[in-house]
C-alpha positions in Angstrom: -7.9 -14.0 -5.6 -7.4 -11.1 -3.3 -6.3 -11.1 0.4 -8.7 -9.1 2.5 -7.5 -6.2 4.4 -8.6 -3.0 2.7 -10.2 -3.0 -0.7 -11.1 -0.1 -2.9 -13.9 -0.4 -5.3 -14.1 2.4 -7.8 -17.5 3.3 -9.0 -18.4 5.2 -12.2 -22.0 6.5 -12.2 -23.3 8.1 -15.4 -26.3 9.2 -17.3 -26.6 6.7 -20.1 -26.5 9.3 -22.9 -22.8 9.9 -22.2 -21.9 6.2 -22.6 -24.1 5.2 -25.6 -22.5 4.6 -28.9 -23.4 7.1 -31.6 -26.8 6.5 -33.0 -28.0 4.2 -30.2 -31.1 5.5 -28.3 -32.0 4.7 -24.7 -34.3 6.1 -22.2 -32.9 9.4 -21.1 -34.7 9.1 -17.7 -32.4 6.3 -16.5 -28.9 6.2 -15.3 -26.0 3.8 -15.3 -23.6 2.3 -12.8 -20.2 1.0 -13.5 -18.0 -0.6 -10.9 -14.4 -1.7 -11.1 -12.7 -3.7 -8.4 -9.1 -3.3 -7.2 -7.2 -4.2 -4.1 -5.3 -1.6 -2.1 -1.7 -2.2 -0.9 -1.4 -3.8 2.5 1.6 -5.1 4.5 1.0 -8.9 4.5 0.9 -10.7 7.8 2.9 -13.8 7.0 3.3 -15.6 10.3 0.3 -15.1 12.6 -2.9 -15.6 10.7 -6.5 -16.2 11.9 -8.0 -19.6 11.5 -10.5 -18.4 8.9 -9.5 -17.9 5.3 -9.5 -14.1 4.6 -9.0 -14.5 0.8 -11.8 -12.8 -1.1 -13.5 -15.2 -3.5 -16.8 -13.4 -4.2 -18.5 -10.0 -4.0 -22.2 -9.8 -3.2 -23.5 -6.4 -4.3 -26.8 -4.9 -3.1 -28.2 -1.6 -4.4 -31.4 0.2 -3.2 -32.7 3.4 -4.8 -35.7 5.6 -5.1 -39.3 4.2 -5.2 -38.1 0.8 -3.8 -35.8 0.3 -6.8 -33.2 -2.4 -6.1 -30.7 -4.8 -7.6 -28.5 -7.7 -6.4 -25.4 -9.0 -8.1 -22.7 -11.6 -7.4 -19.3 -10.9 -8.9 -15.8 -12.5 -8.9 -13.0 -10.3 -7.6 -11.2 -10.2 -10.9 -14.1 -8.7 -12.9 -16.2 -5.5 -12.9 -19.9 -4.6 -12.9 -21.9 -2.4 -15.2 -25.5 -1.6 -14.5 -27.8 0.4 -16.8 -31.4 1.6 -16.5 -31.1 2.8 -12.9 -33.8 5.2 -11.6 -32.3 8.6 -11.0 -31.9 9.7 -7.4 -30.0 8.6 -4.4 -28.8 5.0 -4.2 -27.3 3.1 -1.4 -24.7 0.5 -2.5 -23.5 -2.2 -0.1 -20.7 -4.7 -1.1 -20.1 -7.8 1.1 -16.9 -9.8 0.6 -17.0 -13.6 1.1 -14.4 -16.3 1.1 -14.4 -19.6 -0.7 -16.5 -21.1 2.0 -19.2 -18.5 1.6 -18.3 -16.8 4.9 -18.8 -13.0 5.1 -15.4 -11.5 5.9 -15.7 -7.9 4.9 -18.2 -5.2 4.0 -18.4 -1.6 2.7 -21.0 0.8 1.4 -21.4 4.1 -0.5 -24.2 6.6 -1.2 -24.3 7.6 -4.8 -26.5 10.1 -6.7 -27.6 8.8 -10.1 -28.4 11.7 -12.6 -29.0 11.3 -16.3 -26.2 12.9 -18.3 -23.8 13.4 -15.4 -20.8 11.3 -14.7 -20.0 10.7 -11.0 -17.2 8.7 -9.6 -17.4 7.1 -6.1 -15.1 5.0 -4.0 -16.3 2.4 -1.5 -13.9 0.8 0.9 -14.4 -2.8 2.0 -13.1 -3.2 5.6 -12.7 -6.4 7.6 -15.7 -6.9 9.9 -15.6 -4.9 13.0 -15.4 -6.7 16.3 -12.9 -8.6 18.4 -10.8 -11.8 17.9 -8.3 -13.7 20.0 -4.5 -13.8 19.7 -2.7 -16.8 21.1 1.1 -16.9 21.4 3.1 -19.9 22.8 6.8 -20.1 23.4 8.7 -23.3 24.5 12.3 -24.1 25.1 14.4 -27.2 26.0 14.8 -28.6 29.4 17.8 -27.6 31.6 18.5 -24.5 29.5 16.9 -21.6 31.5 17.1 -21.3 35.3 14.6 -18.4 35.8 12.7 -17.9 32.6 10.2 -15.0 31.9 8.4 -13.9 28.8 7.4 -10.3 28.1 5.3 -9.2 25.1 3.5 -6.2 23.7 1.3 -5.4 20.7 1.0 -2.3 18.6 -1.9 -1.7 16.3 -1.6 -0.2 12.9 -2.8 3.2 14.3 -0.1 3.2 17.0 -2.2 1.9 20.0 -0.1 -0.2 22.3 -0.8 -2.9 24.9 0.9 -5.6 26.9 0.7 -9.4 26.5 0.5 -11.2 29.8 2.3 -14.6 29.6 1.7 -17.4 32.1 4.6 -19.9 32.7 3.8 -23.6 32.6 4.4 -25.6 35.8 7.4 -27.3 34.3 8.9 -23.9 33.4 9.5 -25.1 29.8 6.9 -22.9 28.1 4.8 -19.8 28.4 1.5 -18.9 26.8 -0.7 -15.8 26.4 -4.3 -15.5 25.0 -5.6 -12.0 24.6 -8.7 -10.4 23.1 -8.0 -7.7 20.5 -10.0 -5.5 18.1 -9.9 -6.9 14.6 -7.0 -5.5 12.6 -3.2 -5.7 12.1 -0.7 -5.7 14.9 3.1 -5.7 15.5 3.8 -8.3 18.1 7.1 -7.9 20.1 8.4 -10.7 22.3 11.3 -11.2 24.6 12.5 -14.2 26.6 14.8 -13.6 29.6 16.7 -15.8 32.0 17.1 -14.2 35.4 16.5 -10.8 33.8 19.0 -11.3 31.0 17.5 -11.3 27.4 18.2 -14.6 25.6 15.8 -14.4 22.7 13.5 -11.9 21.0 11.2 -11.6 17.9 9.0 -9.0 16.2 6.2 -10.4 14.1 3.1 -9.3 12.2 -0.3 -10.6 13.3 -3.7 -10.3 11.8 -6.8 -10.6 14.1 -10.2 -11.3 12.6 -13.6 -10.8 14.3 -14.7 -14.0 16.0 -11.7 -16.1 15.2 -8.4 -17.2 16.9 -5.0 -16.2 15.5 -2.3 -18.5 17.0 1.4 -18.9 16.7 4.0 -21.1 18.4 7.7 -20.6 18.8 9.4 -24.0 19.6 12.9 -22.7 20.5 16.0 -24.8 20.6 19.4 -24.0 22.0 21.7 -25.0 19.1 19.7 -25.4 15.9 18.2 -22.4 14.2 15.0 -24.1 13.1 12.7 -21.1 13.2 15.0 -18.3 12.0 15.7 -17.4 15.6 18.4 -18.4 18.0 18.7 -18.6 21.8 21.9 -17.1 23.1 23.0 -18.1 26.6 25.3 -15.7 28.5 26.0 -14.6 32.0 25.5 -11.0 31.0 24.4 -9.0 28.0 26.1 -5.9 26.6 24.1 -3.0 25.3 22.2 -3.5 22.0 24.0 -2.4 18.8 22.4 0.3 16.8 21.9 -0.8 13.2 20.9 1.3 10.2 20.3 0.2 6.6 21.2 2.2 3.5 20.7 1.7 -0.2 17.1 0.4 0.1 14.5 1.7 -2.3 10.8 2.1 -1.6 9.8 0.7 -5.0 11.5 -1.7 -7.5 10.3 -2.7 -10.9 10.1 -6.4 -11.6 13.5 -7.6 -12.6 15.4 -4.7 -10.9 17.8 -5.2 -8.1 19.1 -3.1 -5.2 22.0 -3.4 -2.8 21.2 -2.9 0.9 24.1 -2.2 3.3 23.9 -2.8 7.1 25.8 -0.2 9.1 26.1 -1.3 12.8 27.3 1.3 15.3 30.3 -0.9 16.1 32.2 -3.9 14.6 30.3 -7.1 14.7 31.2 -10.8 14.1 28.6 -11.8 11.6 25.4 -11.0 9.7 22.2 -12.9 9.0 19.6 -11.8 6.5 15.9 -12.7 6.3 13.2 -12.0 3.7 9.7 -12.2 4.9 11.0 -14.0 8.0 12.8 -16.6 6.0 16.7 -16.9 6.1 18.4 -16.0 2.8 20.8 -18.8 2.0 24.4 -17.8 1.7 23.8 -14.2 2.9 26.4 -13.5 5.6 28.1 -10.2 4.5 27.4 -6.6 5.6 25.5 -6.1 2.3 23.0 -8.0 0.2 21.8 -7.6 -3.4 18.3 -8.7 -4.2 15.1 -8.0 -6.1 15.8 -9.4 -9.6 13.9 -12.7 -9.0 11.1 -11.3 -6.8 7.5 -11.2 -8.1 5.2 -8.2 -7.5 4.2 -7.5 -3.9 5.4 -6.0 -0.6 8.4 -7.4 1.1 10.1 -7.0 4.5 13.9 -7.4 4.7 15.5 -8.0 8.1 19.2 -8.2 9.1 20.5 -9.7 12.4 23.9 -8.5 13.5 25.7 -10.7 16.1 28.7 -9.9 18.4 29.3 -12.4 21.1 26.1 -12.7 23.1 24.6 -9.5 21.6 22.0 -9.6 18.8 20.4 -6.6 17.2 18.4 -6.1 14.1 17.1 -3.7 11.5 14.6 -3.9 8.7 13.2 -2.2 5.6 10.0 -2.6 3.7 9.8 -2.3 -0.1 7.5 -3.0 -3.0 8.1 -4.8 -6.2 5.8 -3.6 -9.0 5.3 -5.7 -12.2 4.4 -3.4 -15.0 2.8 -6.3 -16.9 0.7 -7.5 -14.0 -2.8 -6.3 -13.1 -3.3 -3.8 -10.3 -5.0 -0.7 -9.3 -4.5 3.0 -9.5 -3.3 4.3 -6.1 -6.7 5.2 -4.6 -8.6 8.5 -4.0 -5.6 10.5 -5.1 -4.1 9.6 -8.5 -1.1 11.0 -10.4 -3.1 11.7 -13.5 -0.9 13.6 -16.0 2.8 14.5 -16.3 4.7 16.9 -18.5 8.2 15.3 -18.7 9.7 16.9 -21.8 8.3 20.4 -22.5 9.1 22.0 -25.9 10.5 25.5 -26.5 10.6 26.4 -22.8 13.1 25.6 -20.1 12.4 22.2 -18.6 12.7 23.8 -15.2 9.9 26.1 -16.2 7.7 23.9 -18.3 7.5 20.7 -16.2 4.3 19.9 -14.3 2.2 17.1 -12.9 -1.5 16.8 -12.3 -3.1 15.0 -9.3 -6.8 13.9 -9.6 -9.2 13.2 -6.7 -11.4 10.3 -7.5 -12.7 10.0 -3.9 -15.8 11.2 -2.3 -14.4 14.0 -0.2 -12.1 17.0 -0.7 -8.4 16.5 0.2 -6.0 19.2 1.4 -2.4 18.5 0.0 -0.7 20.8 2.6 2.0 18.7 4.2 2.1 16.1 1.4 5.4 15.3 -0.4 6.3 14.9 -4.0 9.6 13.2 -4.5 11.6 10.7 -6.5 13.8 7.8 -5.3 16.9 9.9 -5.3 17.4 13.2 -3.6 14.6 15.2 -5.2 11.8 16.1 -2.7 9.3 18.9 -2.0 6.8 19.3 0.9 3.7 21.3 -0.1 3.7 24.2 2.2 0.4 26.0 1.4 -3.2 24.9 1.7 -4.1 23.2 -1.6 -7.5 21.6 -1.7 -8.5 19.1 -4.4 -12.3 18.9 -4.5 -14.2 15.7 -5.0 -13.7 14.8 -8.7 -11.3 17.7 -9.2 -7.7 18.2 -10.2 -4.7 20.3 -9.1 -1.7 21.1 -11.2 1.7 21.2 -9.5 4.3 23.0 -11.6 8.0 24.0 -11.5 7.0 27.6 -12.5 3.6 29.2 -12.0 4.3 32.1 -14.5 2.2 31.4 -17.5 4.4 33.6 -19.7 7.4 31.3 -18.8 5.7 27.9 -18.7 3.7 28.2 -22.0 0.3 28.9 -20.4 0.1 26.1 -17.8 -2.5 27.0 -15.1 -0.3 26.0 -12.2 -2.2 25.7 -8.8 1.0 25.3 -6.8 4.7 26.0 -7.6 7.1 23.5 -6.3 10.9 23.5 -6.1 13.6 20.8 -5.7 12.0 18.3 -8.0 13.0 17.6 -11.7 11.2 15.1 -14.0 14.0 13.1 -15.6 14.0 12.2 -19.3 14.1 9.4 -20.5 13.6 7.7 -17.1 12.6 8.8 -13.6 9.7 8.4 -11.1 7.4 10.6 -9.1 6.1 9.5 -5.7 3.1 11.0 -3.8 3.5 10.6 -0.1 1.0 11.6 2.6 1.9 13.6 5.7 2.1 10.4 7.7 4.7 8.9 5.3 2.4 6.6 3.4 3.3 6.0 -0.2 -0.1 6.9 -1.8 0.9 6.7 -5.5 3.9 6.3 -7.7 4.5 6.5 -11.5 7.7 5.3 -13.0 8.8 5.8 -16.7 11.8 4.6 -18.7 13.5 1.2 -18.6 10.9 -1.5 -18.1 8.1 1.2 -18.2 7.6 2.0 -21.9 5.5 5.2 -21.5 4.5 7.2 -24.6 6.9 10.1 -23.9 7.2 12.7 -26.7 8.8 16.1 -26.7 6.1 18.8 -26.2 3.3 16.3 -25.1 2.3 15.3 -21.6 1.6 11.7 -20.8 -2.0 11.4 -19.7 -3.8 8.6 -17.9 -6.7 7.4 -20.1 -9.0 7.0 -17.2 -8.3 7.9 -13.5 -9.7 4.5 -12.4 -7.1 2.6 -14.4 -3.8 1.3 -13.0 -1.4 4.2 -13.5 1.6 2.0 -13.0 1.0 0.3 -16.4 2.2 2.1 -19.5 -0.6 0.8 -21.7 -3.1 2.9 -19.6 -1.4 6.2 -20.6 -1.5 8.2 -23.9 0.5 11.1 -25.3 -1.6 14.3 -25.3 -2.7 15.8 -28.6 -4.5 19.0 -27.5 -2.5 22.3 -27.3 -2.7 24.3 -24.1 -0.1 26.8 -25.1 1.8 27.8 -28.2 4.2 24.8 -28.2 3.0 22.1 -25.8 0.1 19.7 -25.7 -1.8 18.4 -22.6 -4.9 19.0 -20.5 -3.6 20.5 -17.3 -6.4 21.1 -14.7 -9.1 19.3 -16.6 -10.2 15.8 -17.7 -7.8 14.1 -20.1 
């Protein structure tokens, strides 16, 4: 089952003569369509969810082509689809996502040209249905606690658009509520409760709004017992908030790995409280916490609350746990496709390189993108570097073919070394989004051999899984093997 938010479906379109086993004959005037289904990463909204189930349970796939040619298929999320005998020409493919109740909750489409003897890869993105839904937030507190209560709230969409939430106090002054209409999507919801202008409680939560449905949440606050991972603090005056920074966090953990995160407040505090996905972590009351070993694959948010008298402040980090034995997807339109980790007979600083493939439908300019590891290595691509649709670029430590054993480097980077036997390389967009990551060594048993690059068997496979990689066997220079700049 996959949670709907953003779904990438990778299409392989081909002339059938390229895919036929040797000796098997088929009509050369038809084409083939291969679809594989994978879910893209999304930050999960844990607390405020719509009243409809947004878990994908079924794909309905519709194709229409030349001369009224058409097909319809129904497919489980965990499988793939392979069509043969398609009439060459332009095809329109629409994929509708439905939940367990048969309700349509997402859709996407792609235009594909089917040509005999030619392989074409397409990507269709299934989005939640466009439109508006409602967000309802209710906050209540005990009697005789607040003399002059007021609730303020705001929302921020995933693209940075902000707006206010207008709360209405109940006549008994023991609760407040807000119902607002918002465009479908993900939102950060910020709330603050004050008493005579003094902040006494606050929260930041994630919300998902679905077209035509209500997303509702209630915060029943109490004065003494922390029943909902939040606490009301009563005071005559509040001091300035405390700045909190977190160090030691990693963007990505392998399943079974741990990390130690340290909270560094701007001044001494009295105590610490830690939360994972909004739930308190039992026994965690120090300035640091070690976690990760028992977590399953997925995205996590870690919050820390620091308290000094009546002052509460917080900080958070988001990280991903990747299970190399679990299913998943390659990162999306841009994929780290081949890596030379241990070149032979040349300096490693000269012979290291990596290849990025574009399996999307449009060209991508890598200017402003970052290649890095989880340590201090990082390089921002300074020049215009366009990867065409279905194309490749080679990023190398040295562009001199005489020094790198004949590697056709498209862009020379600095400040990044590919560690052997273990390291990682991350591909980060100019907006800071982690688009792809490949880790080797330790729990990731990649086929690393001196003088041979590791190559992804197919760009549509999950490049986080070592079984989907192979050691290259074709020489590109005098000493080293690989296929830089071309299909593996």
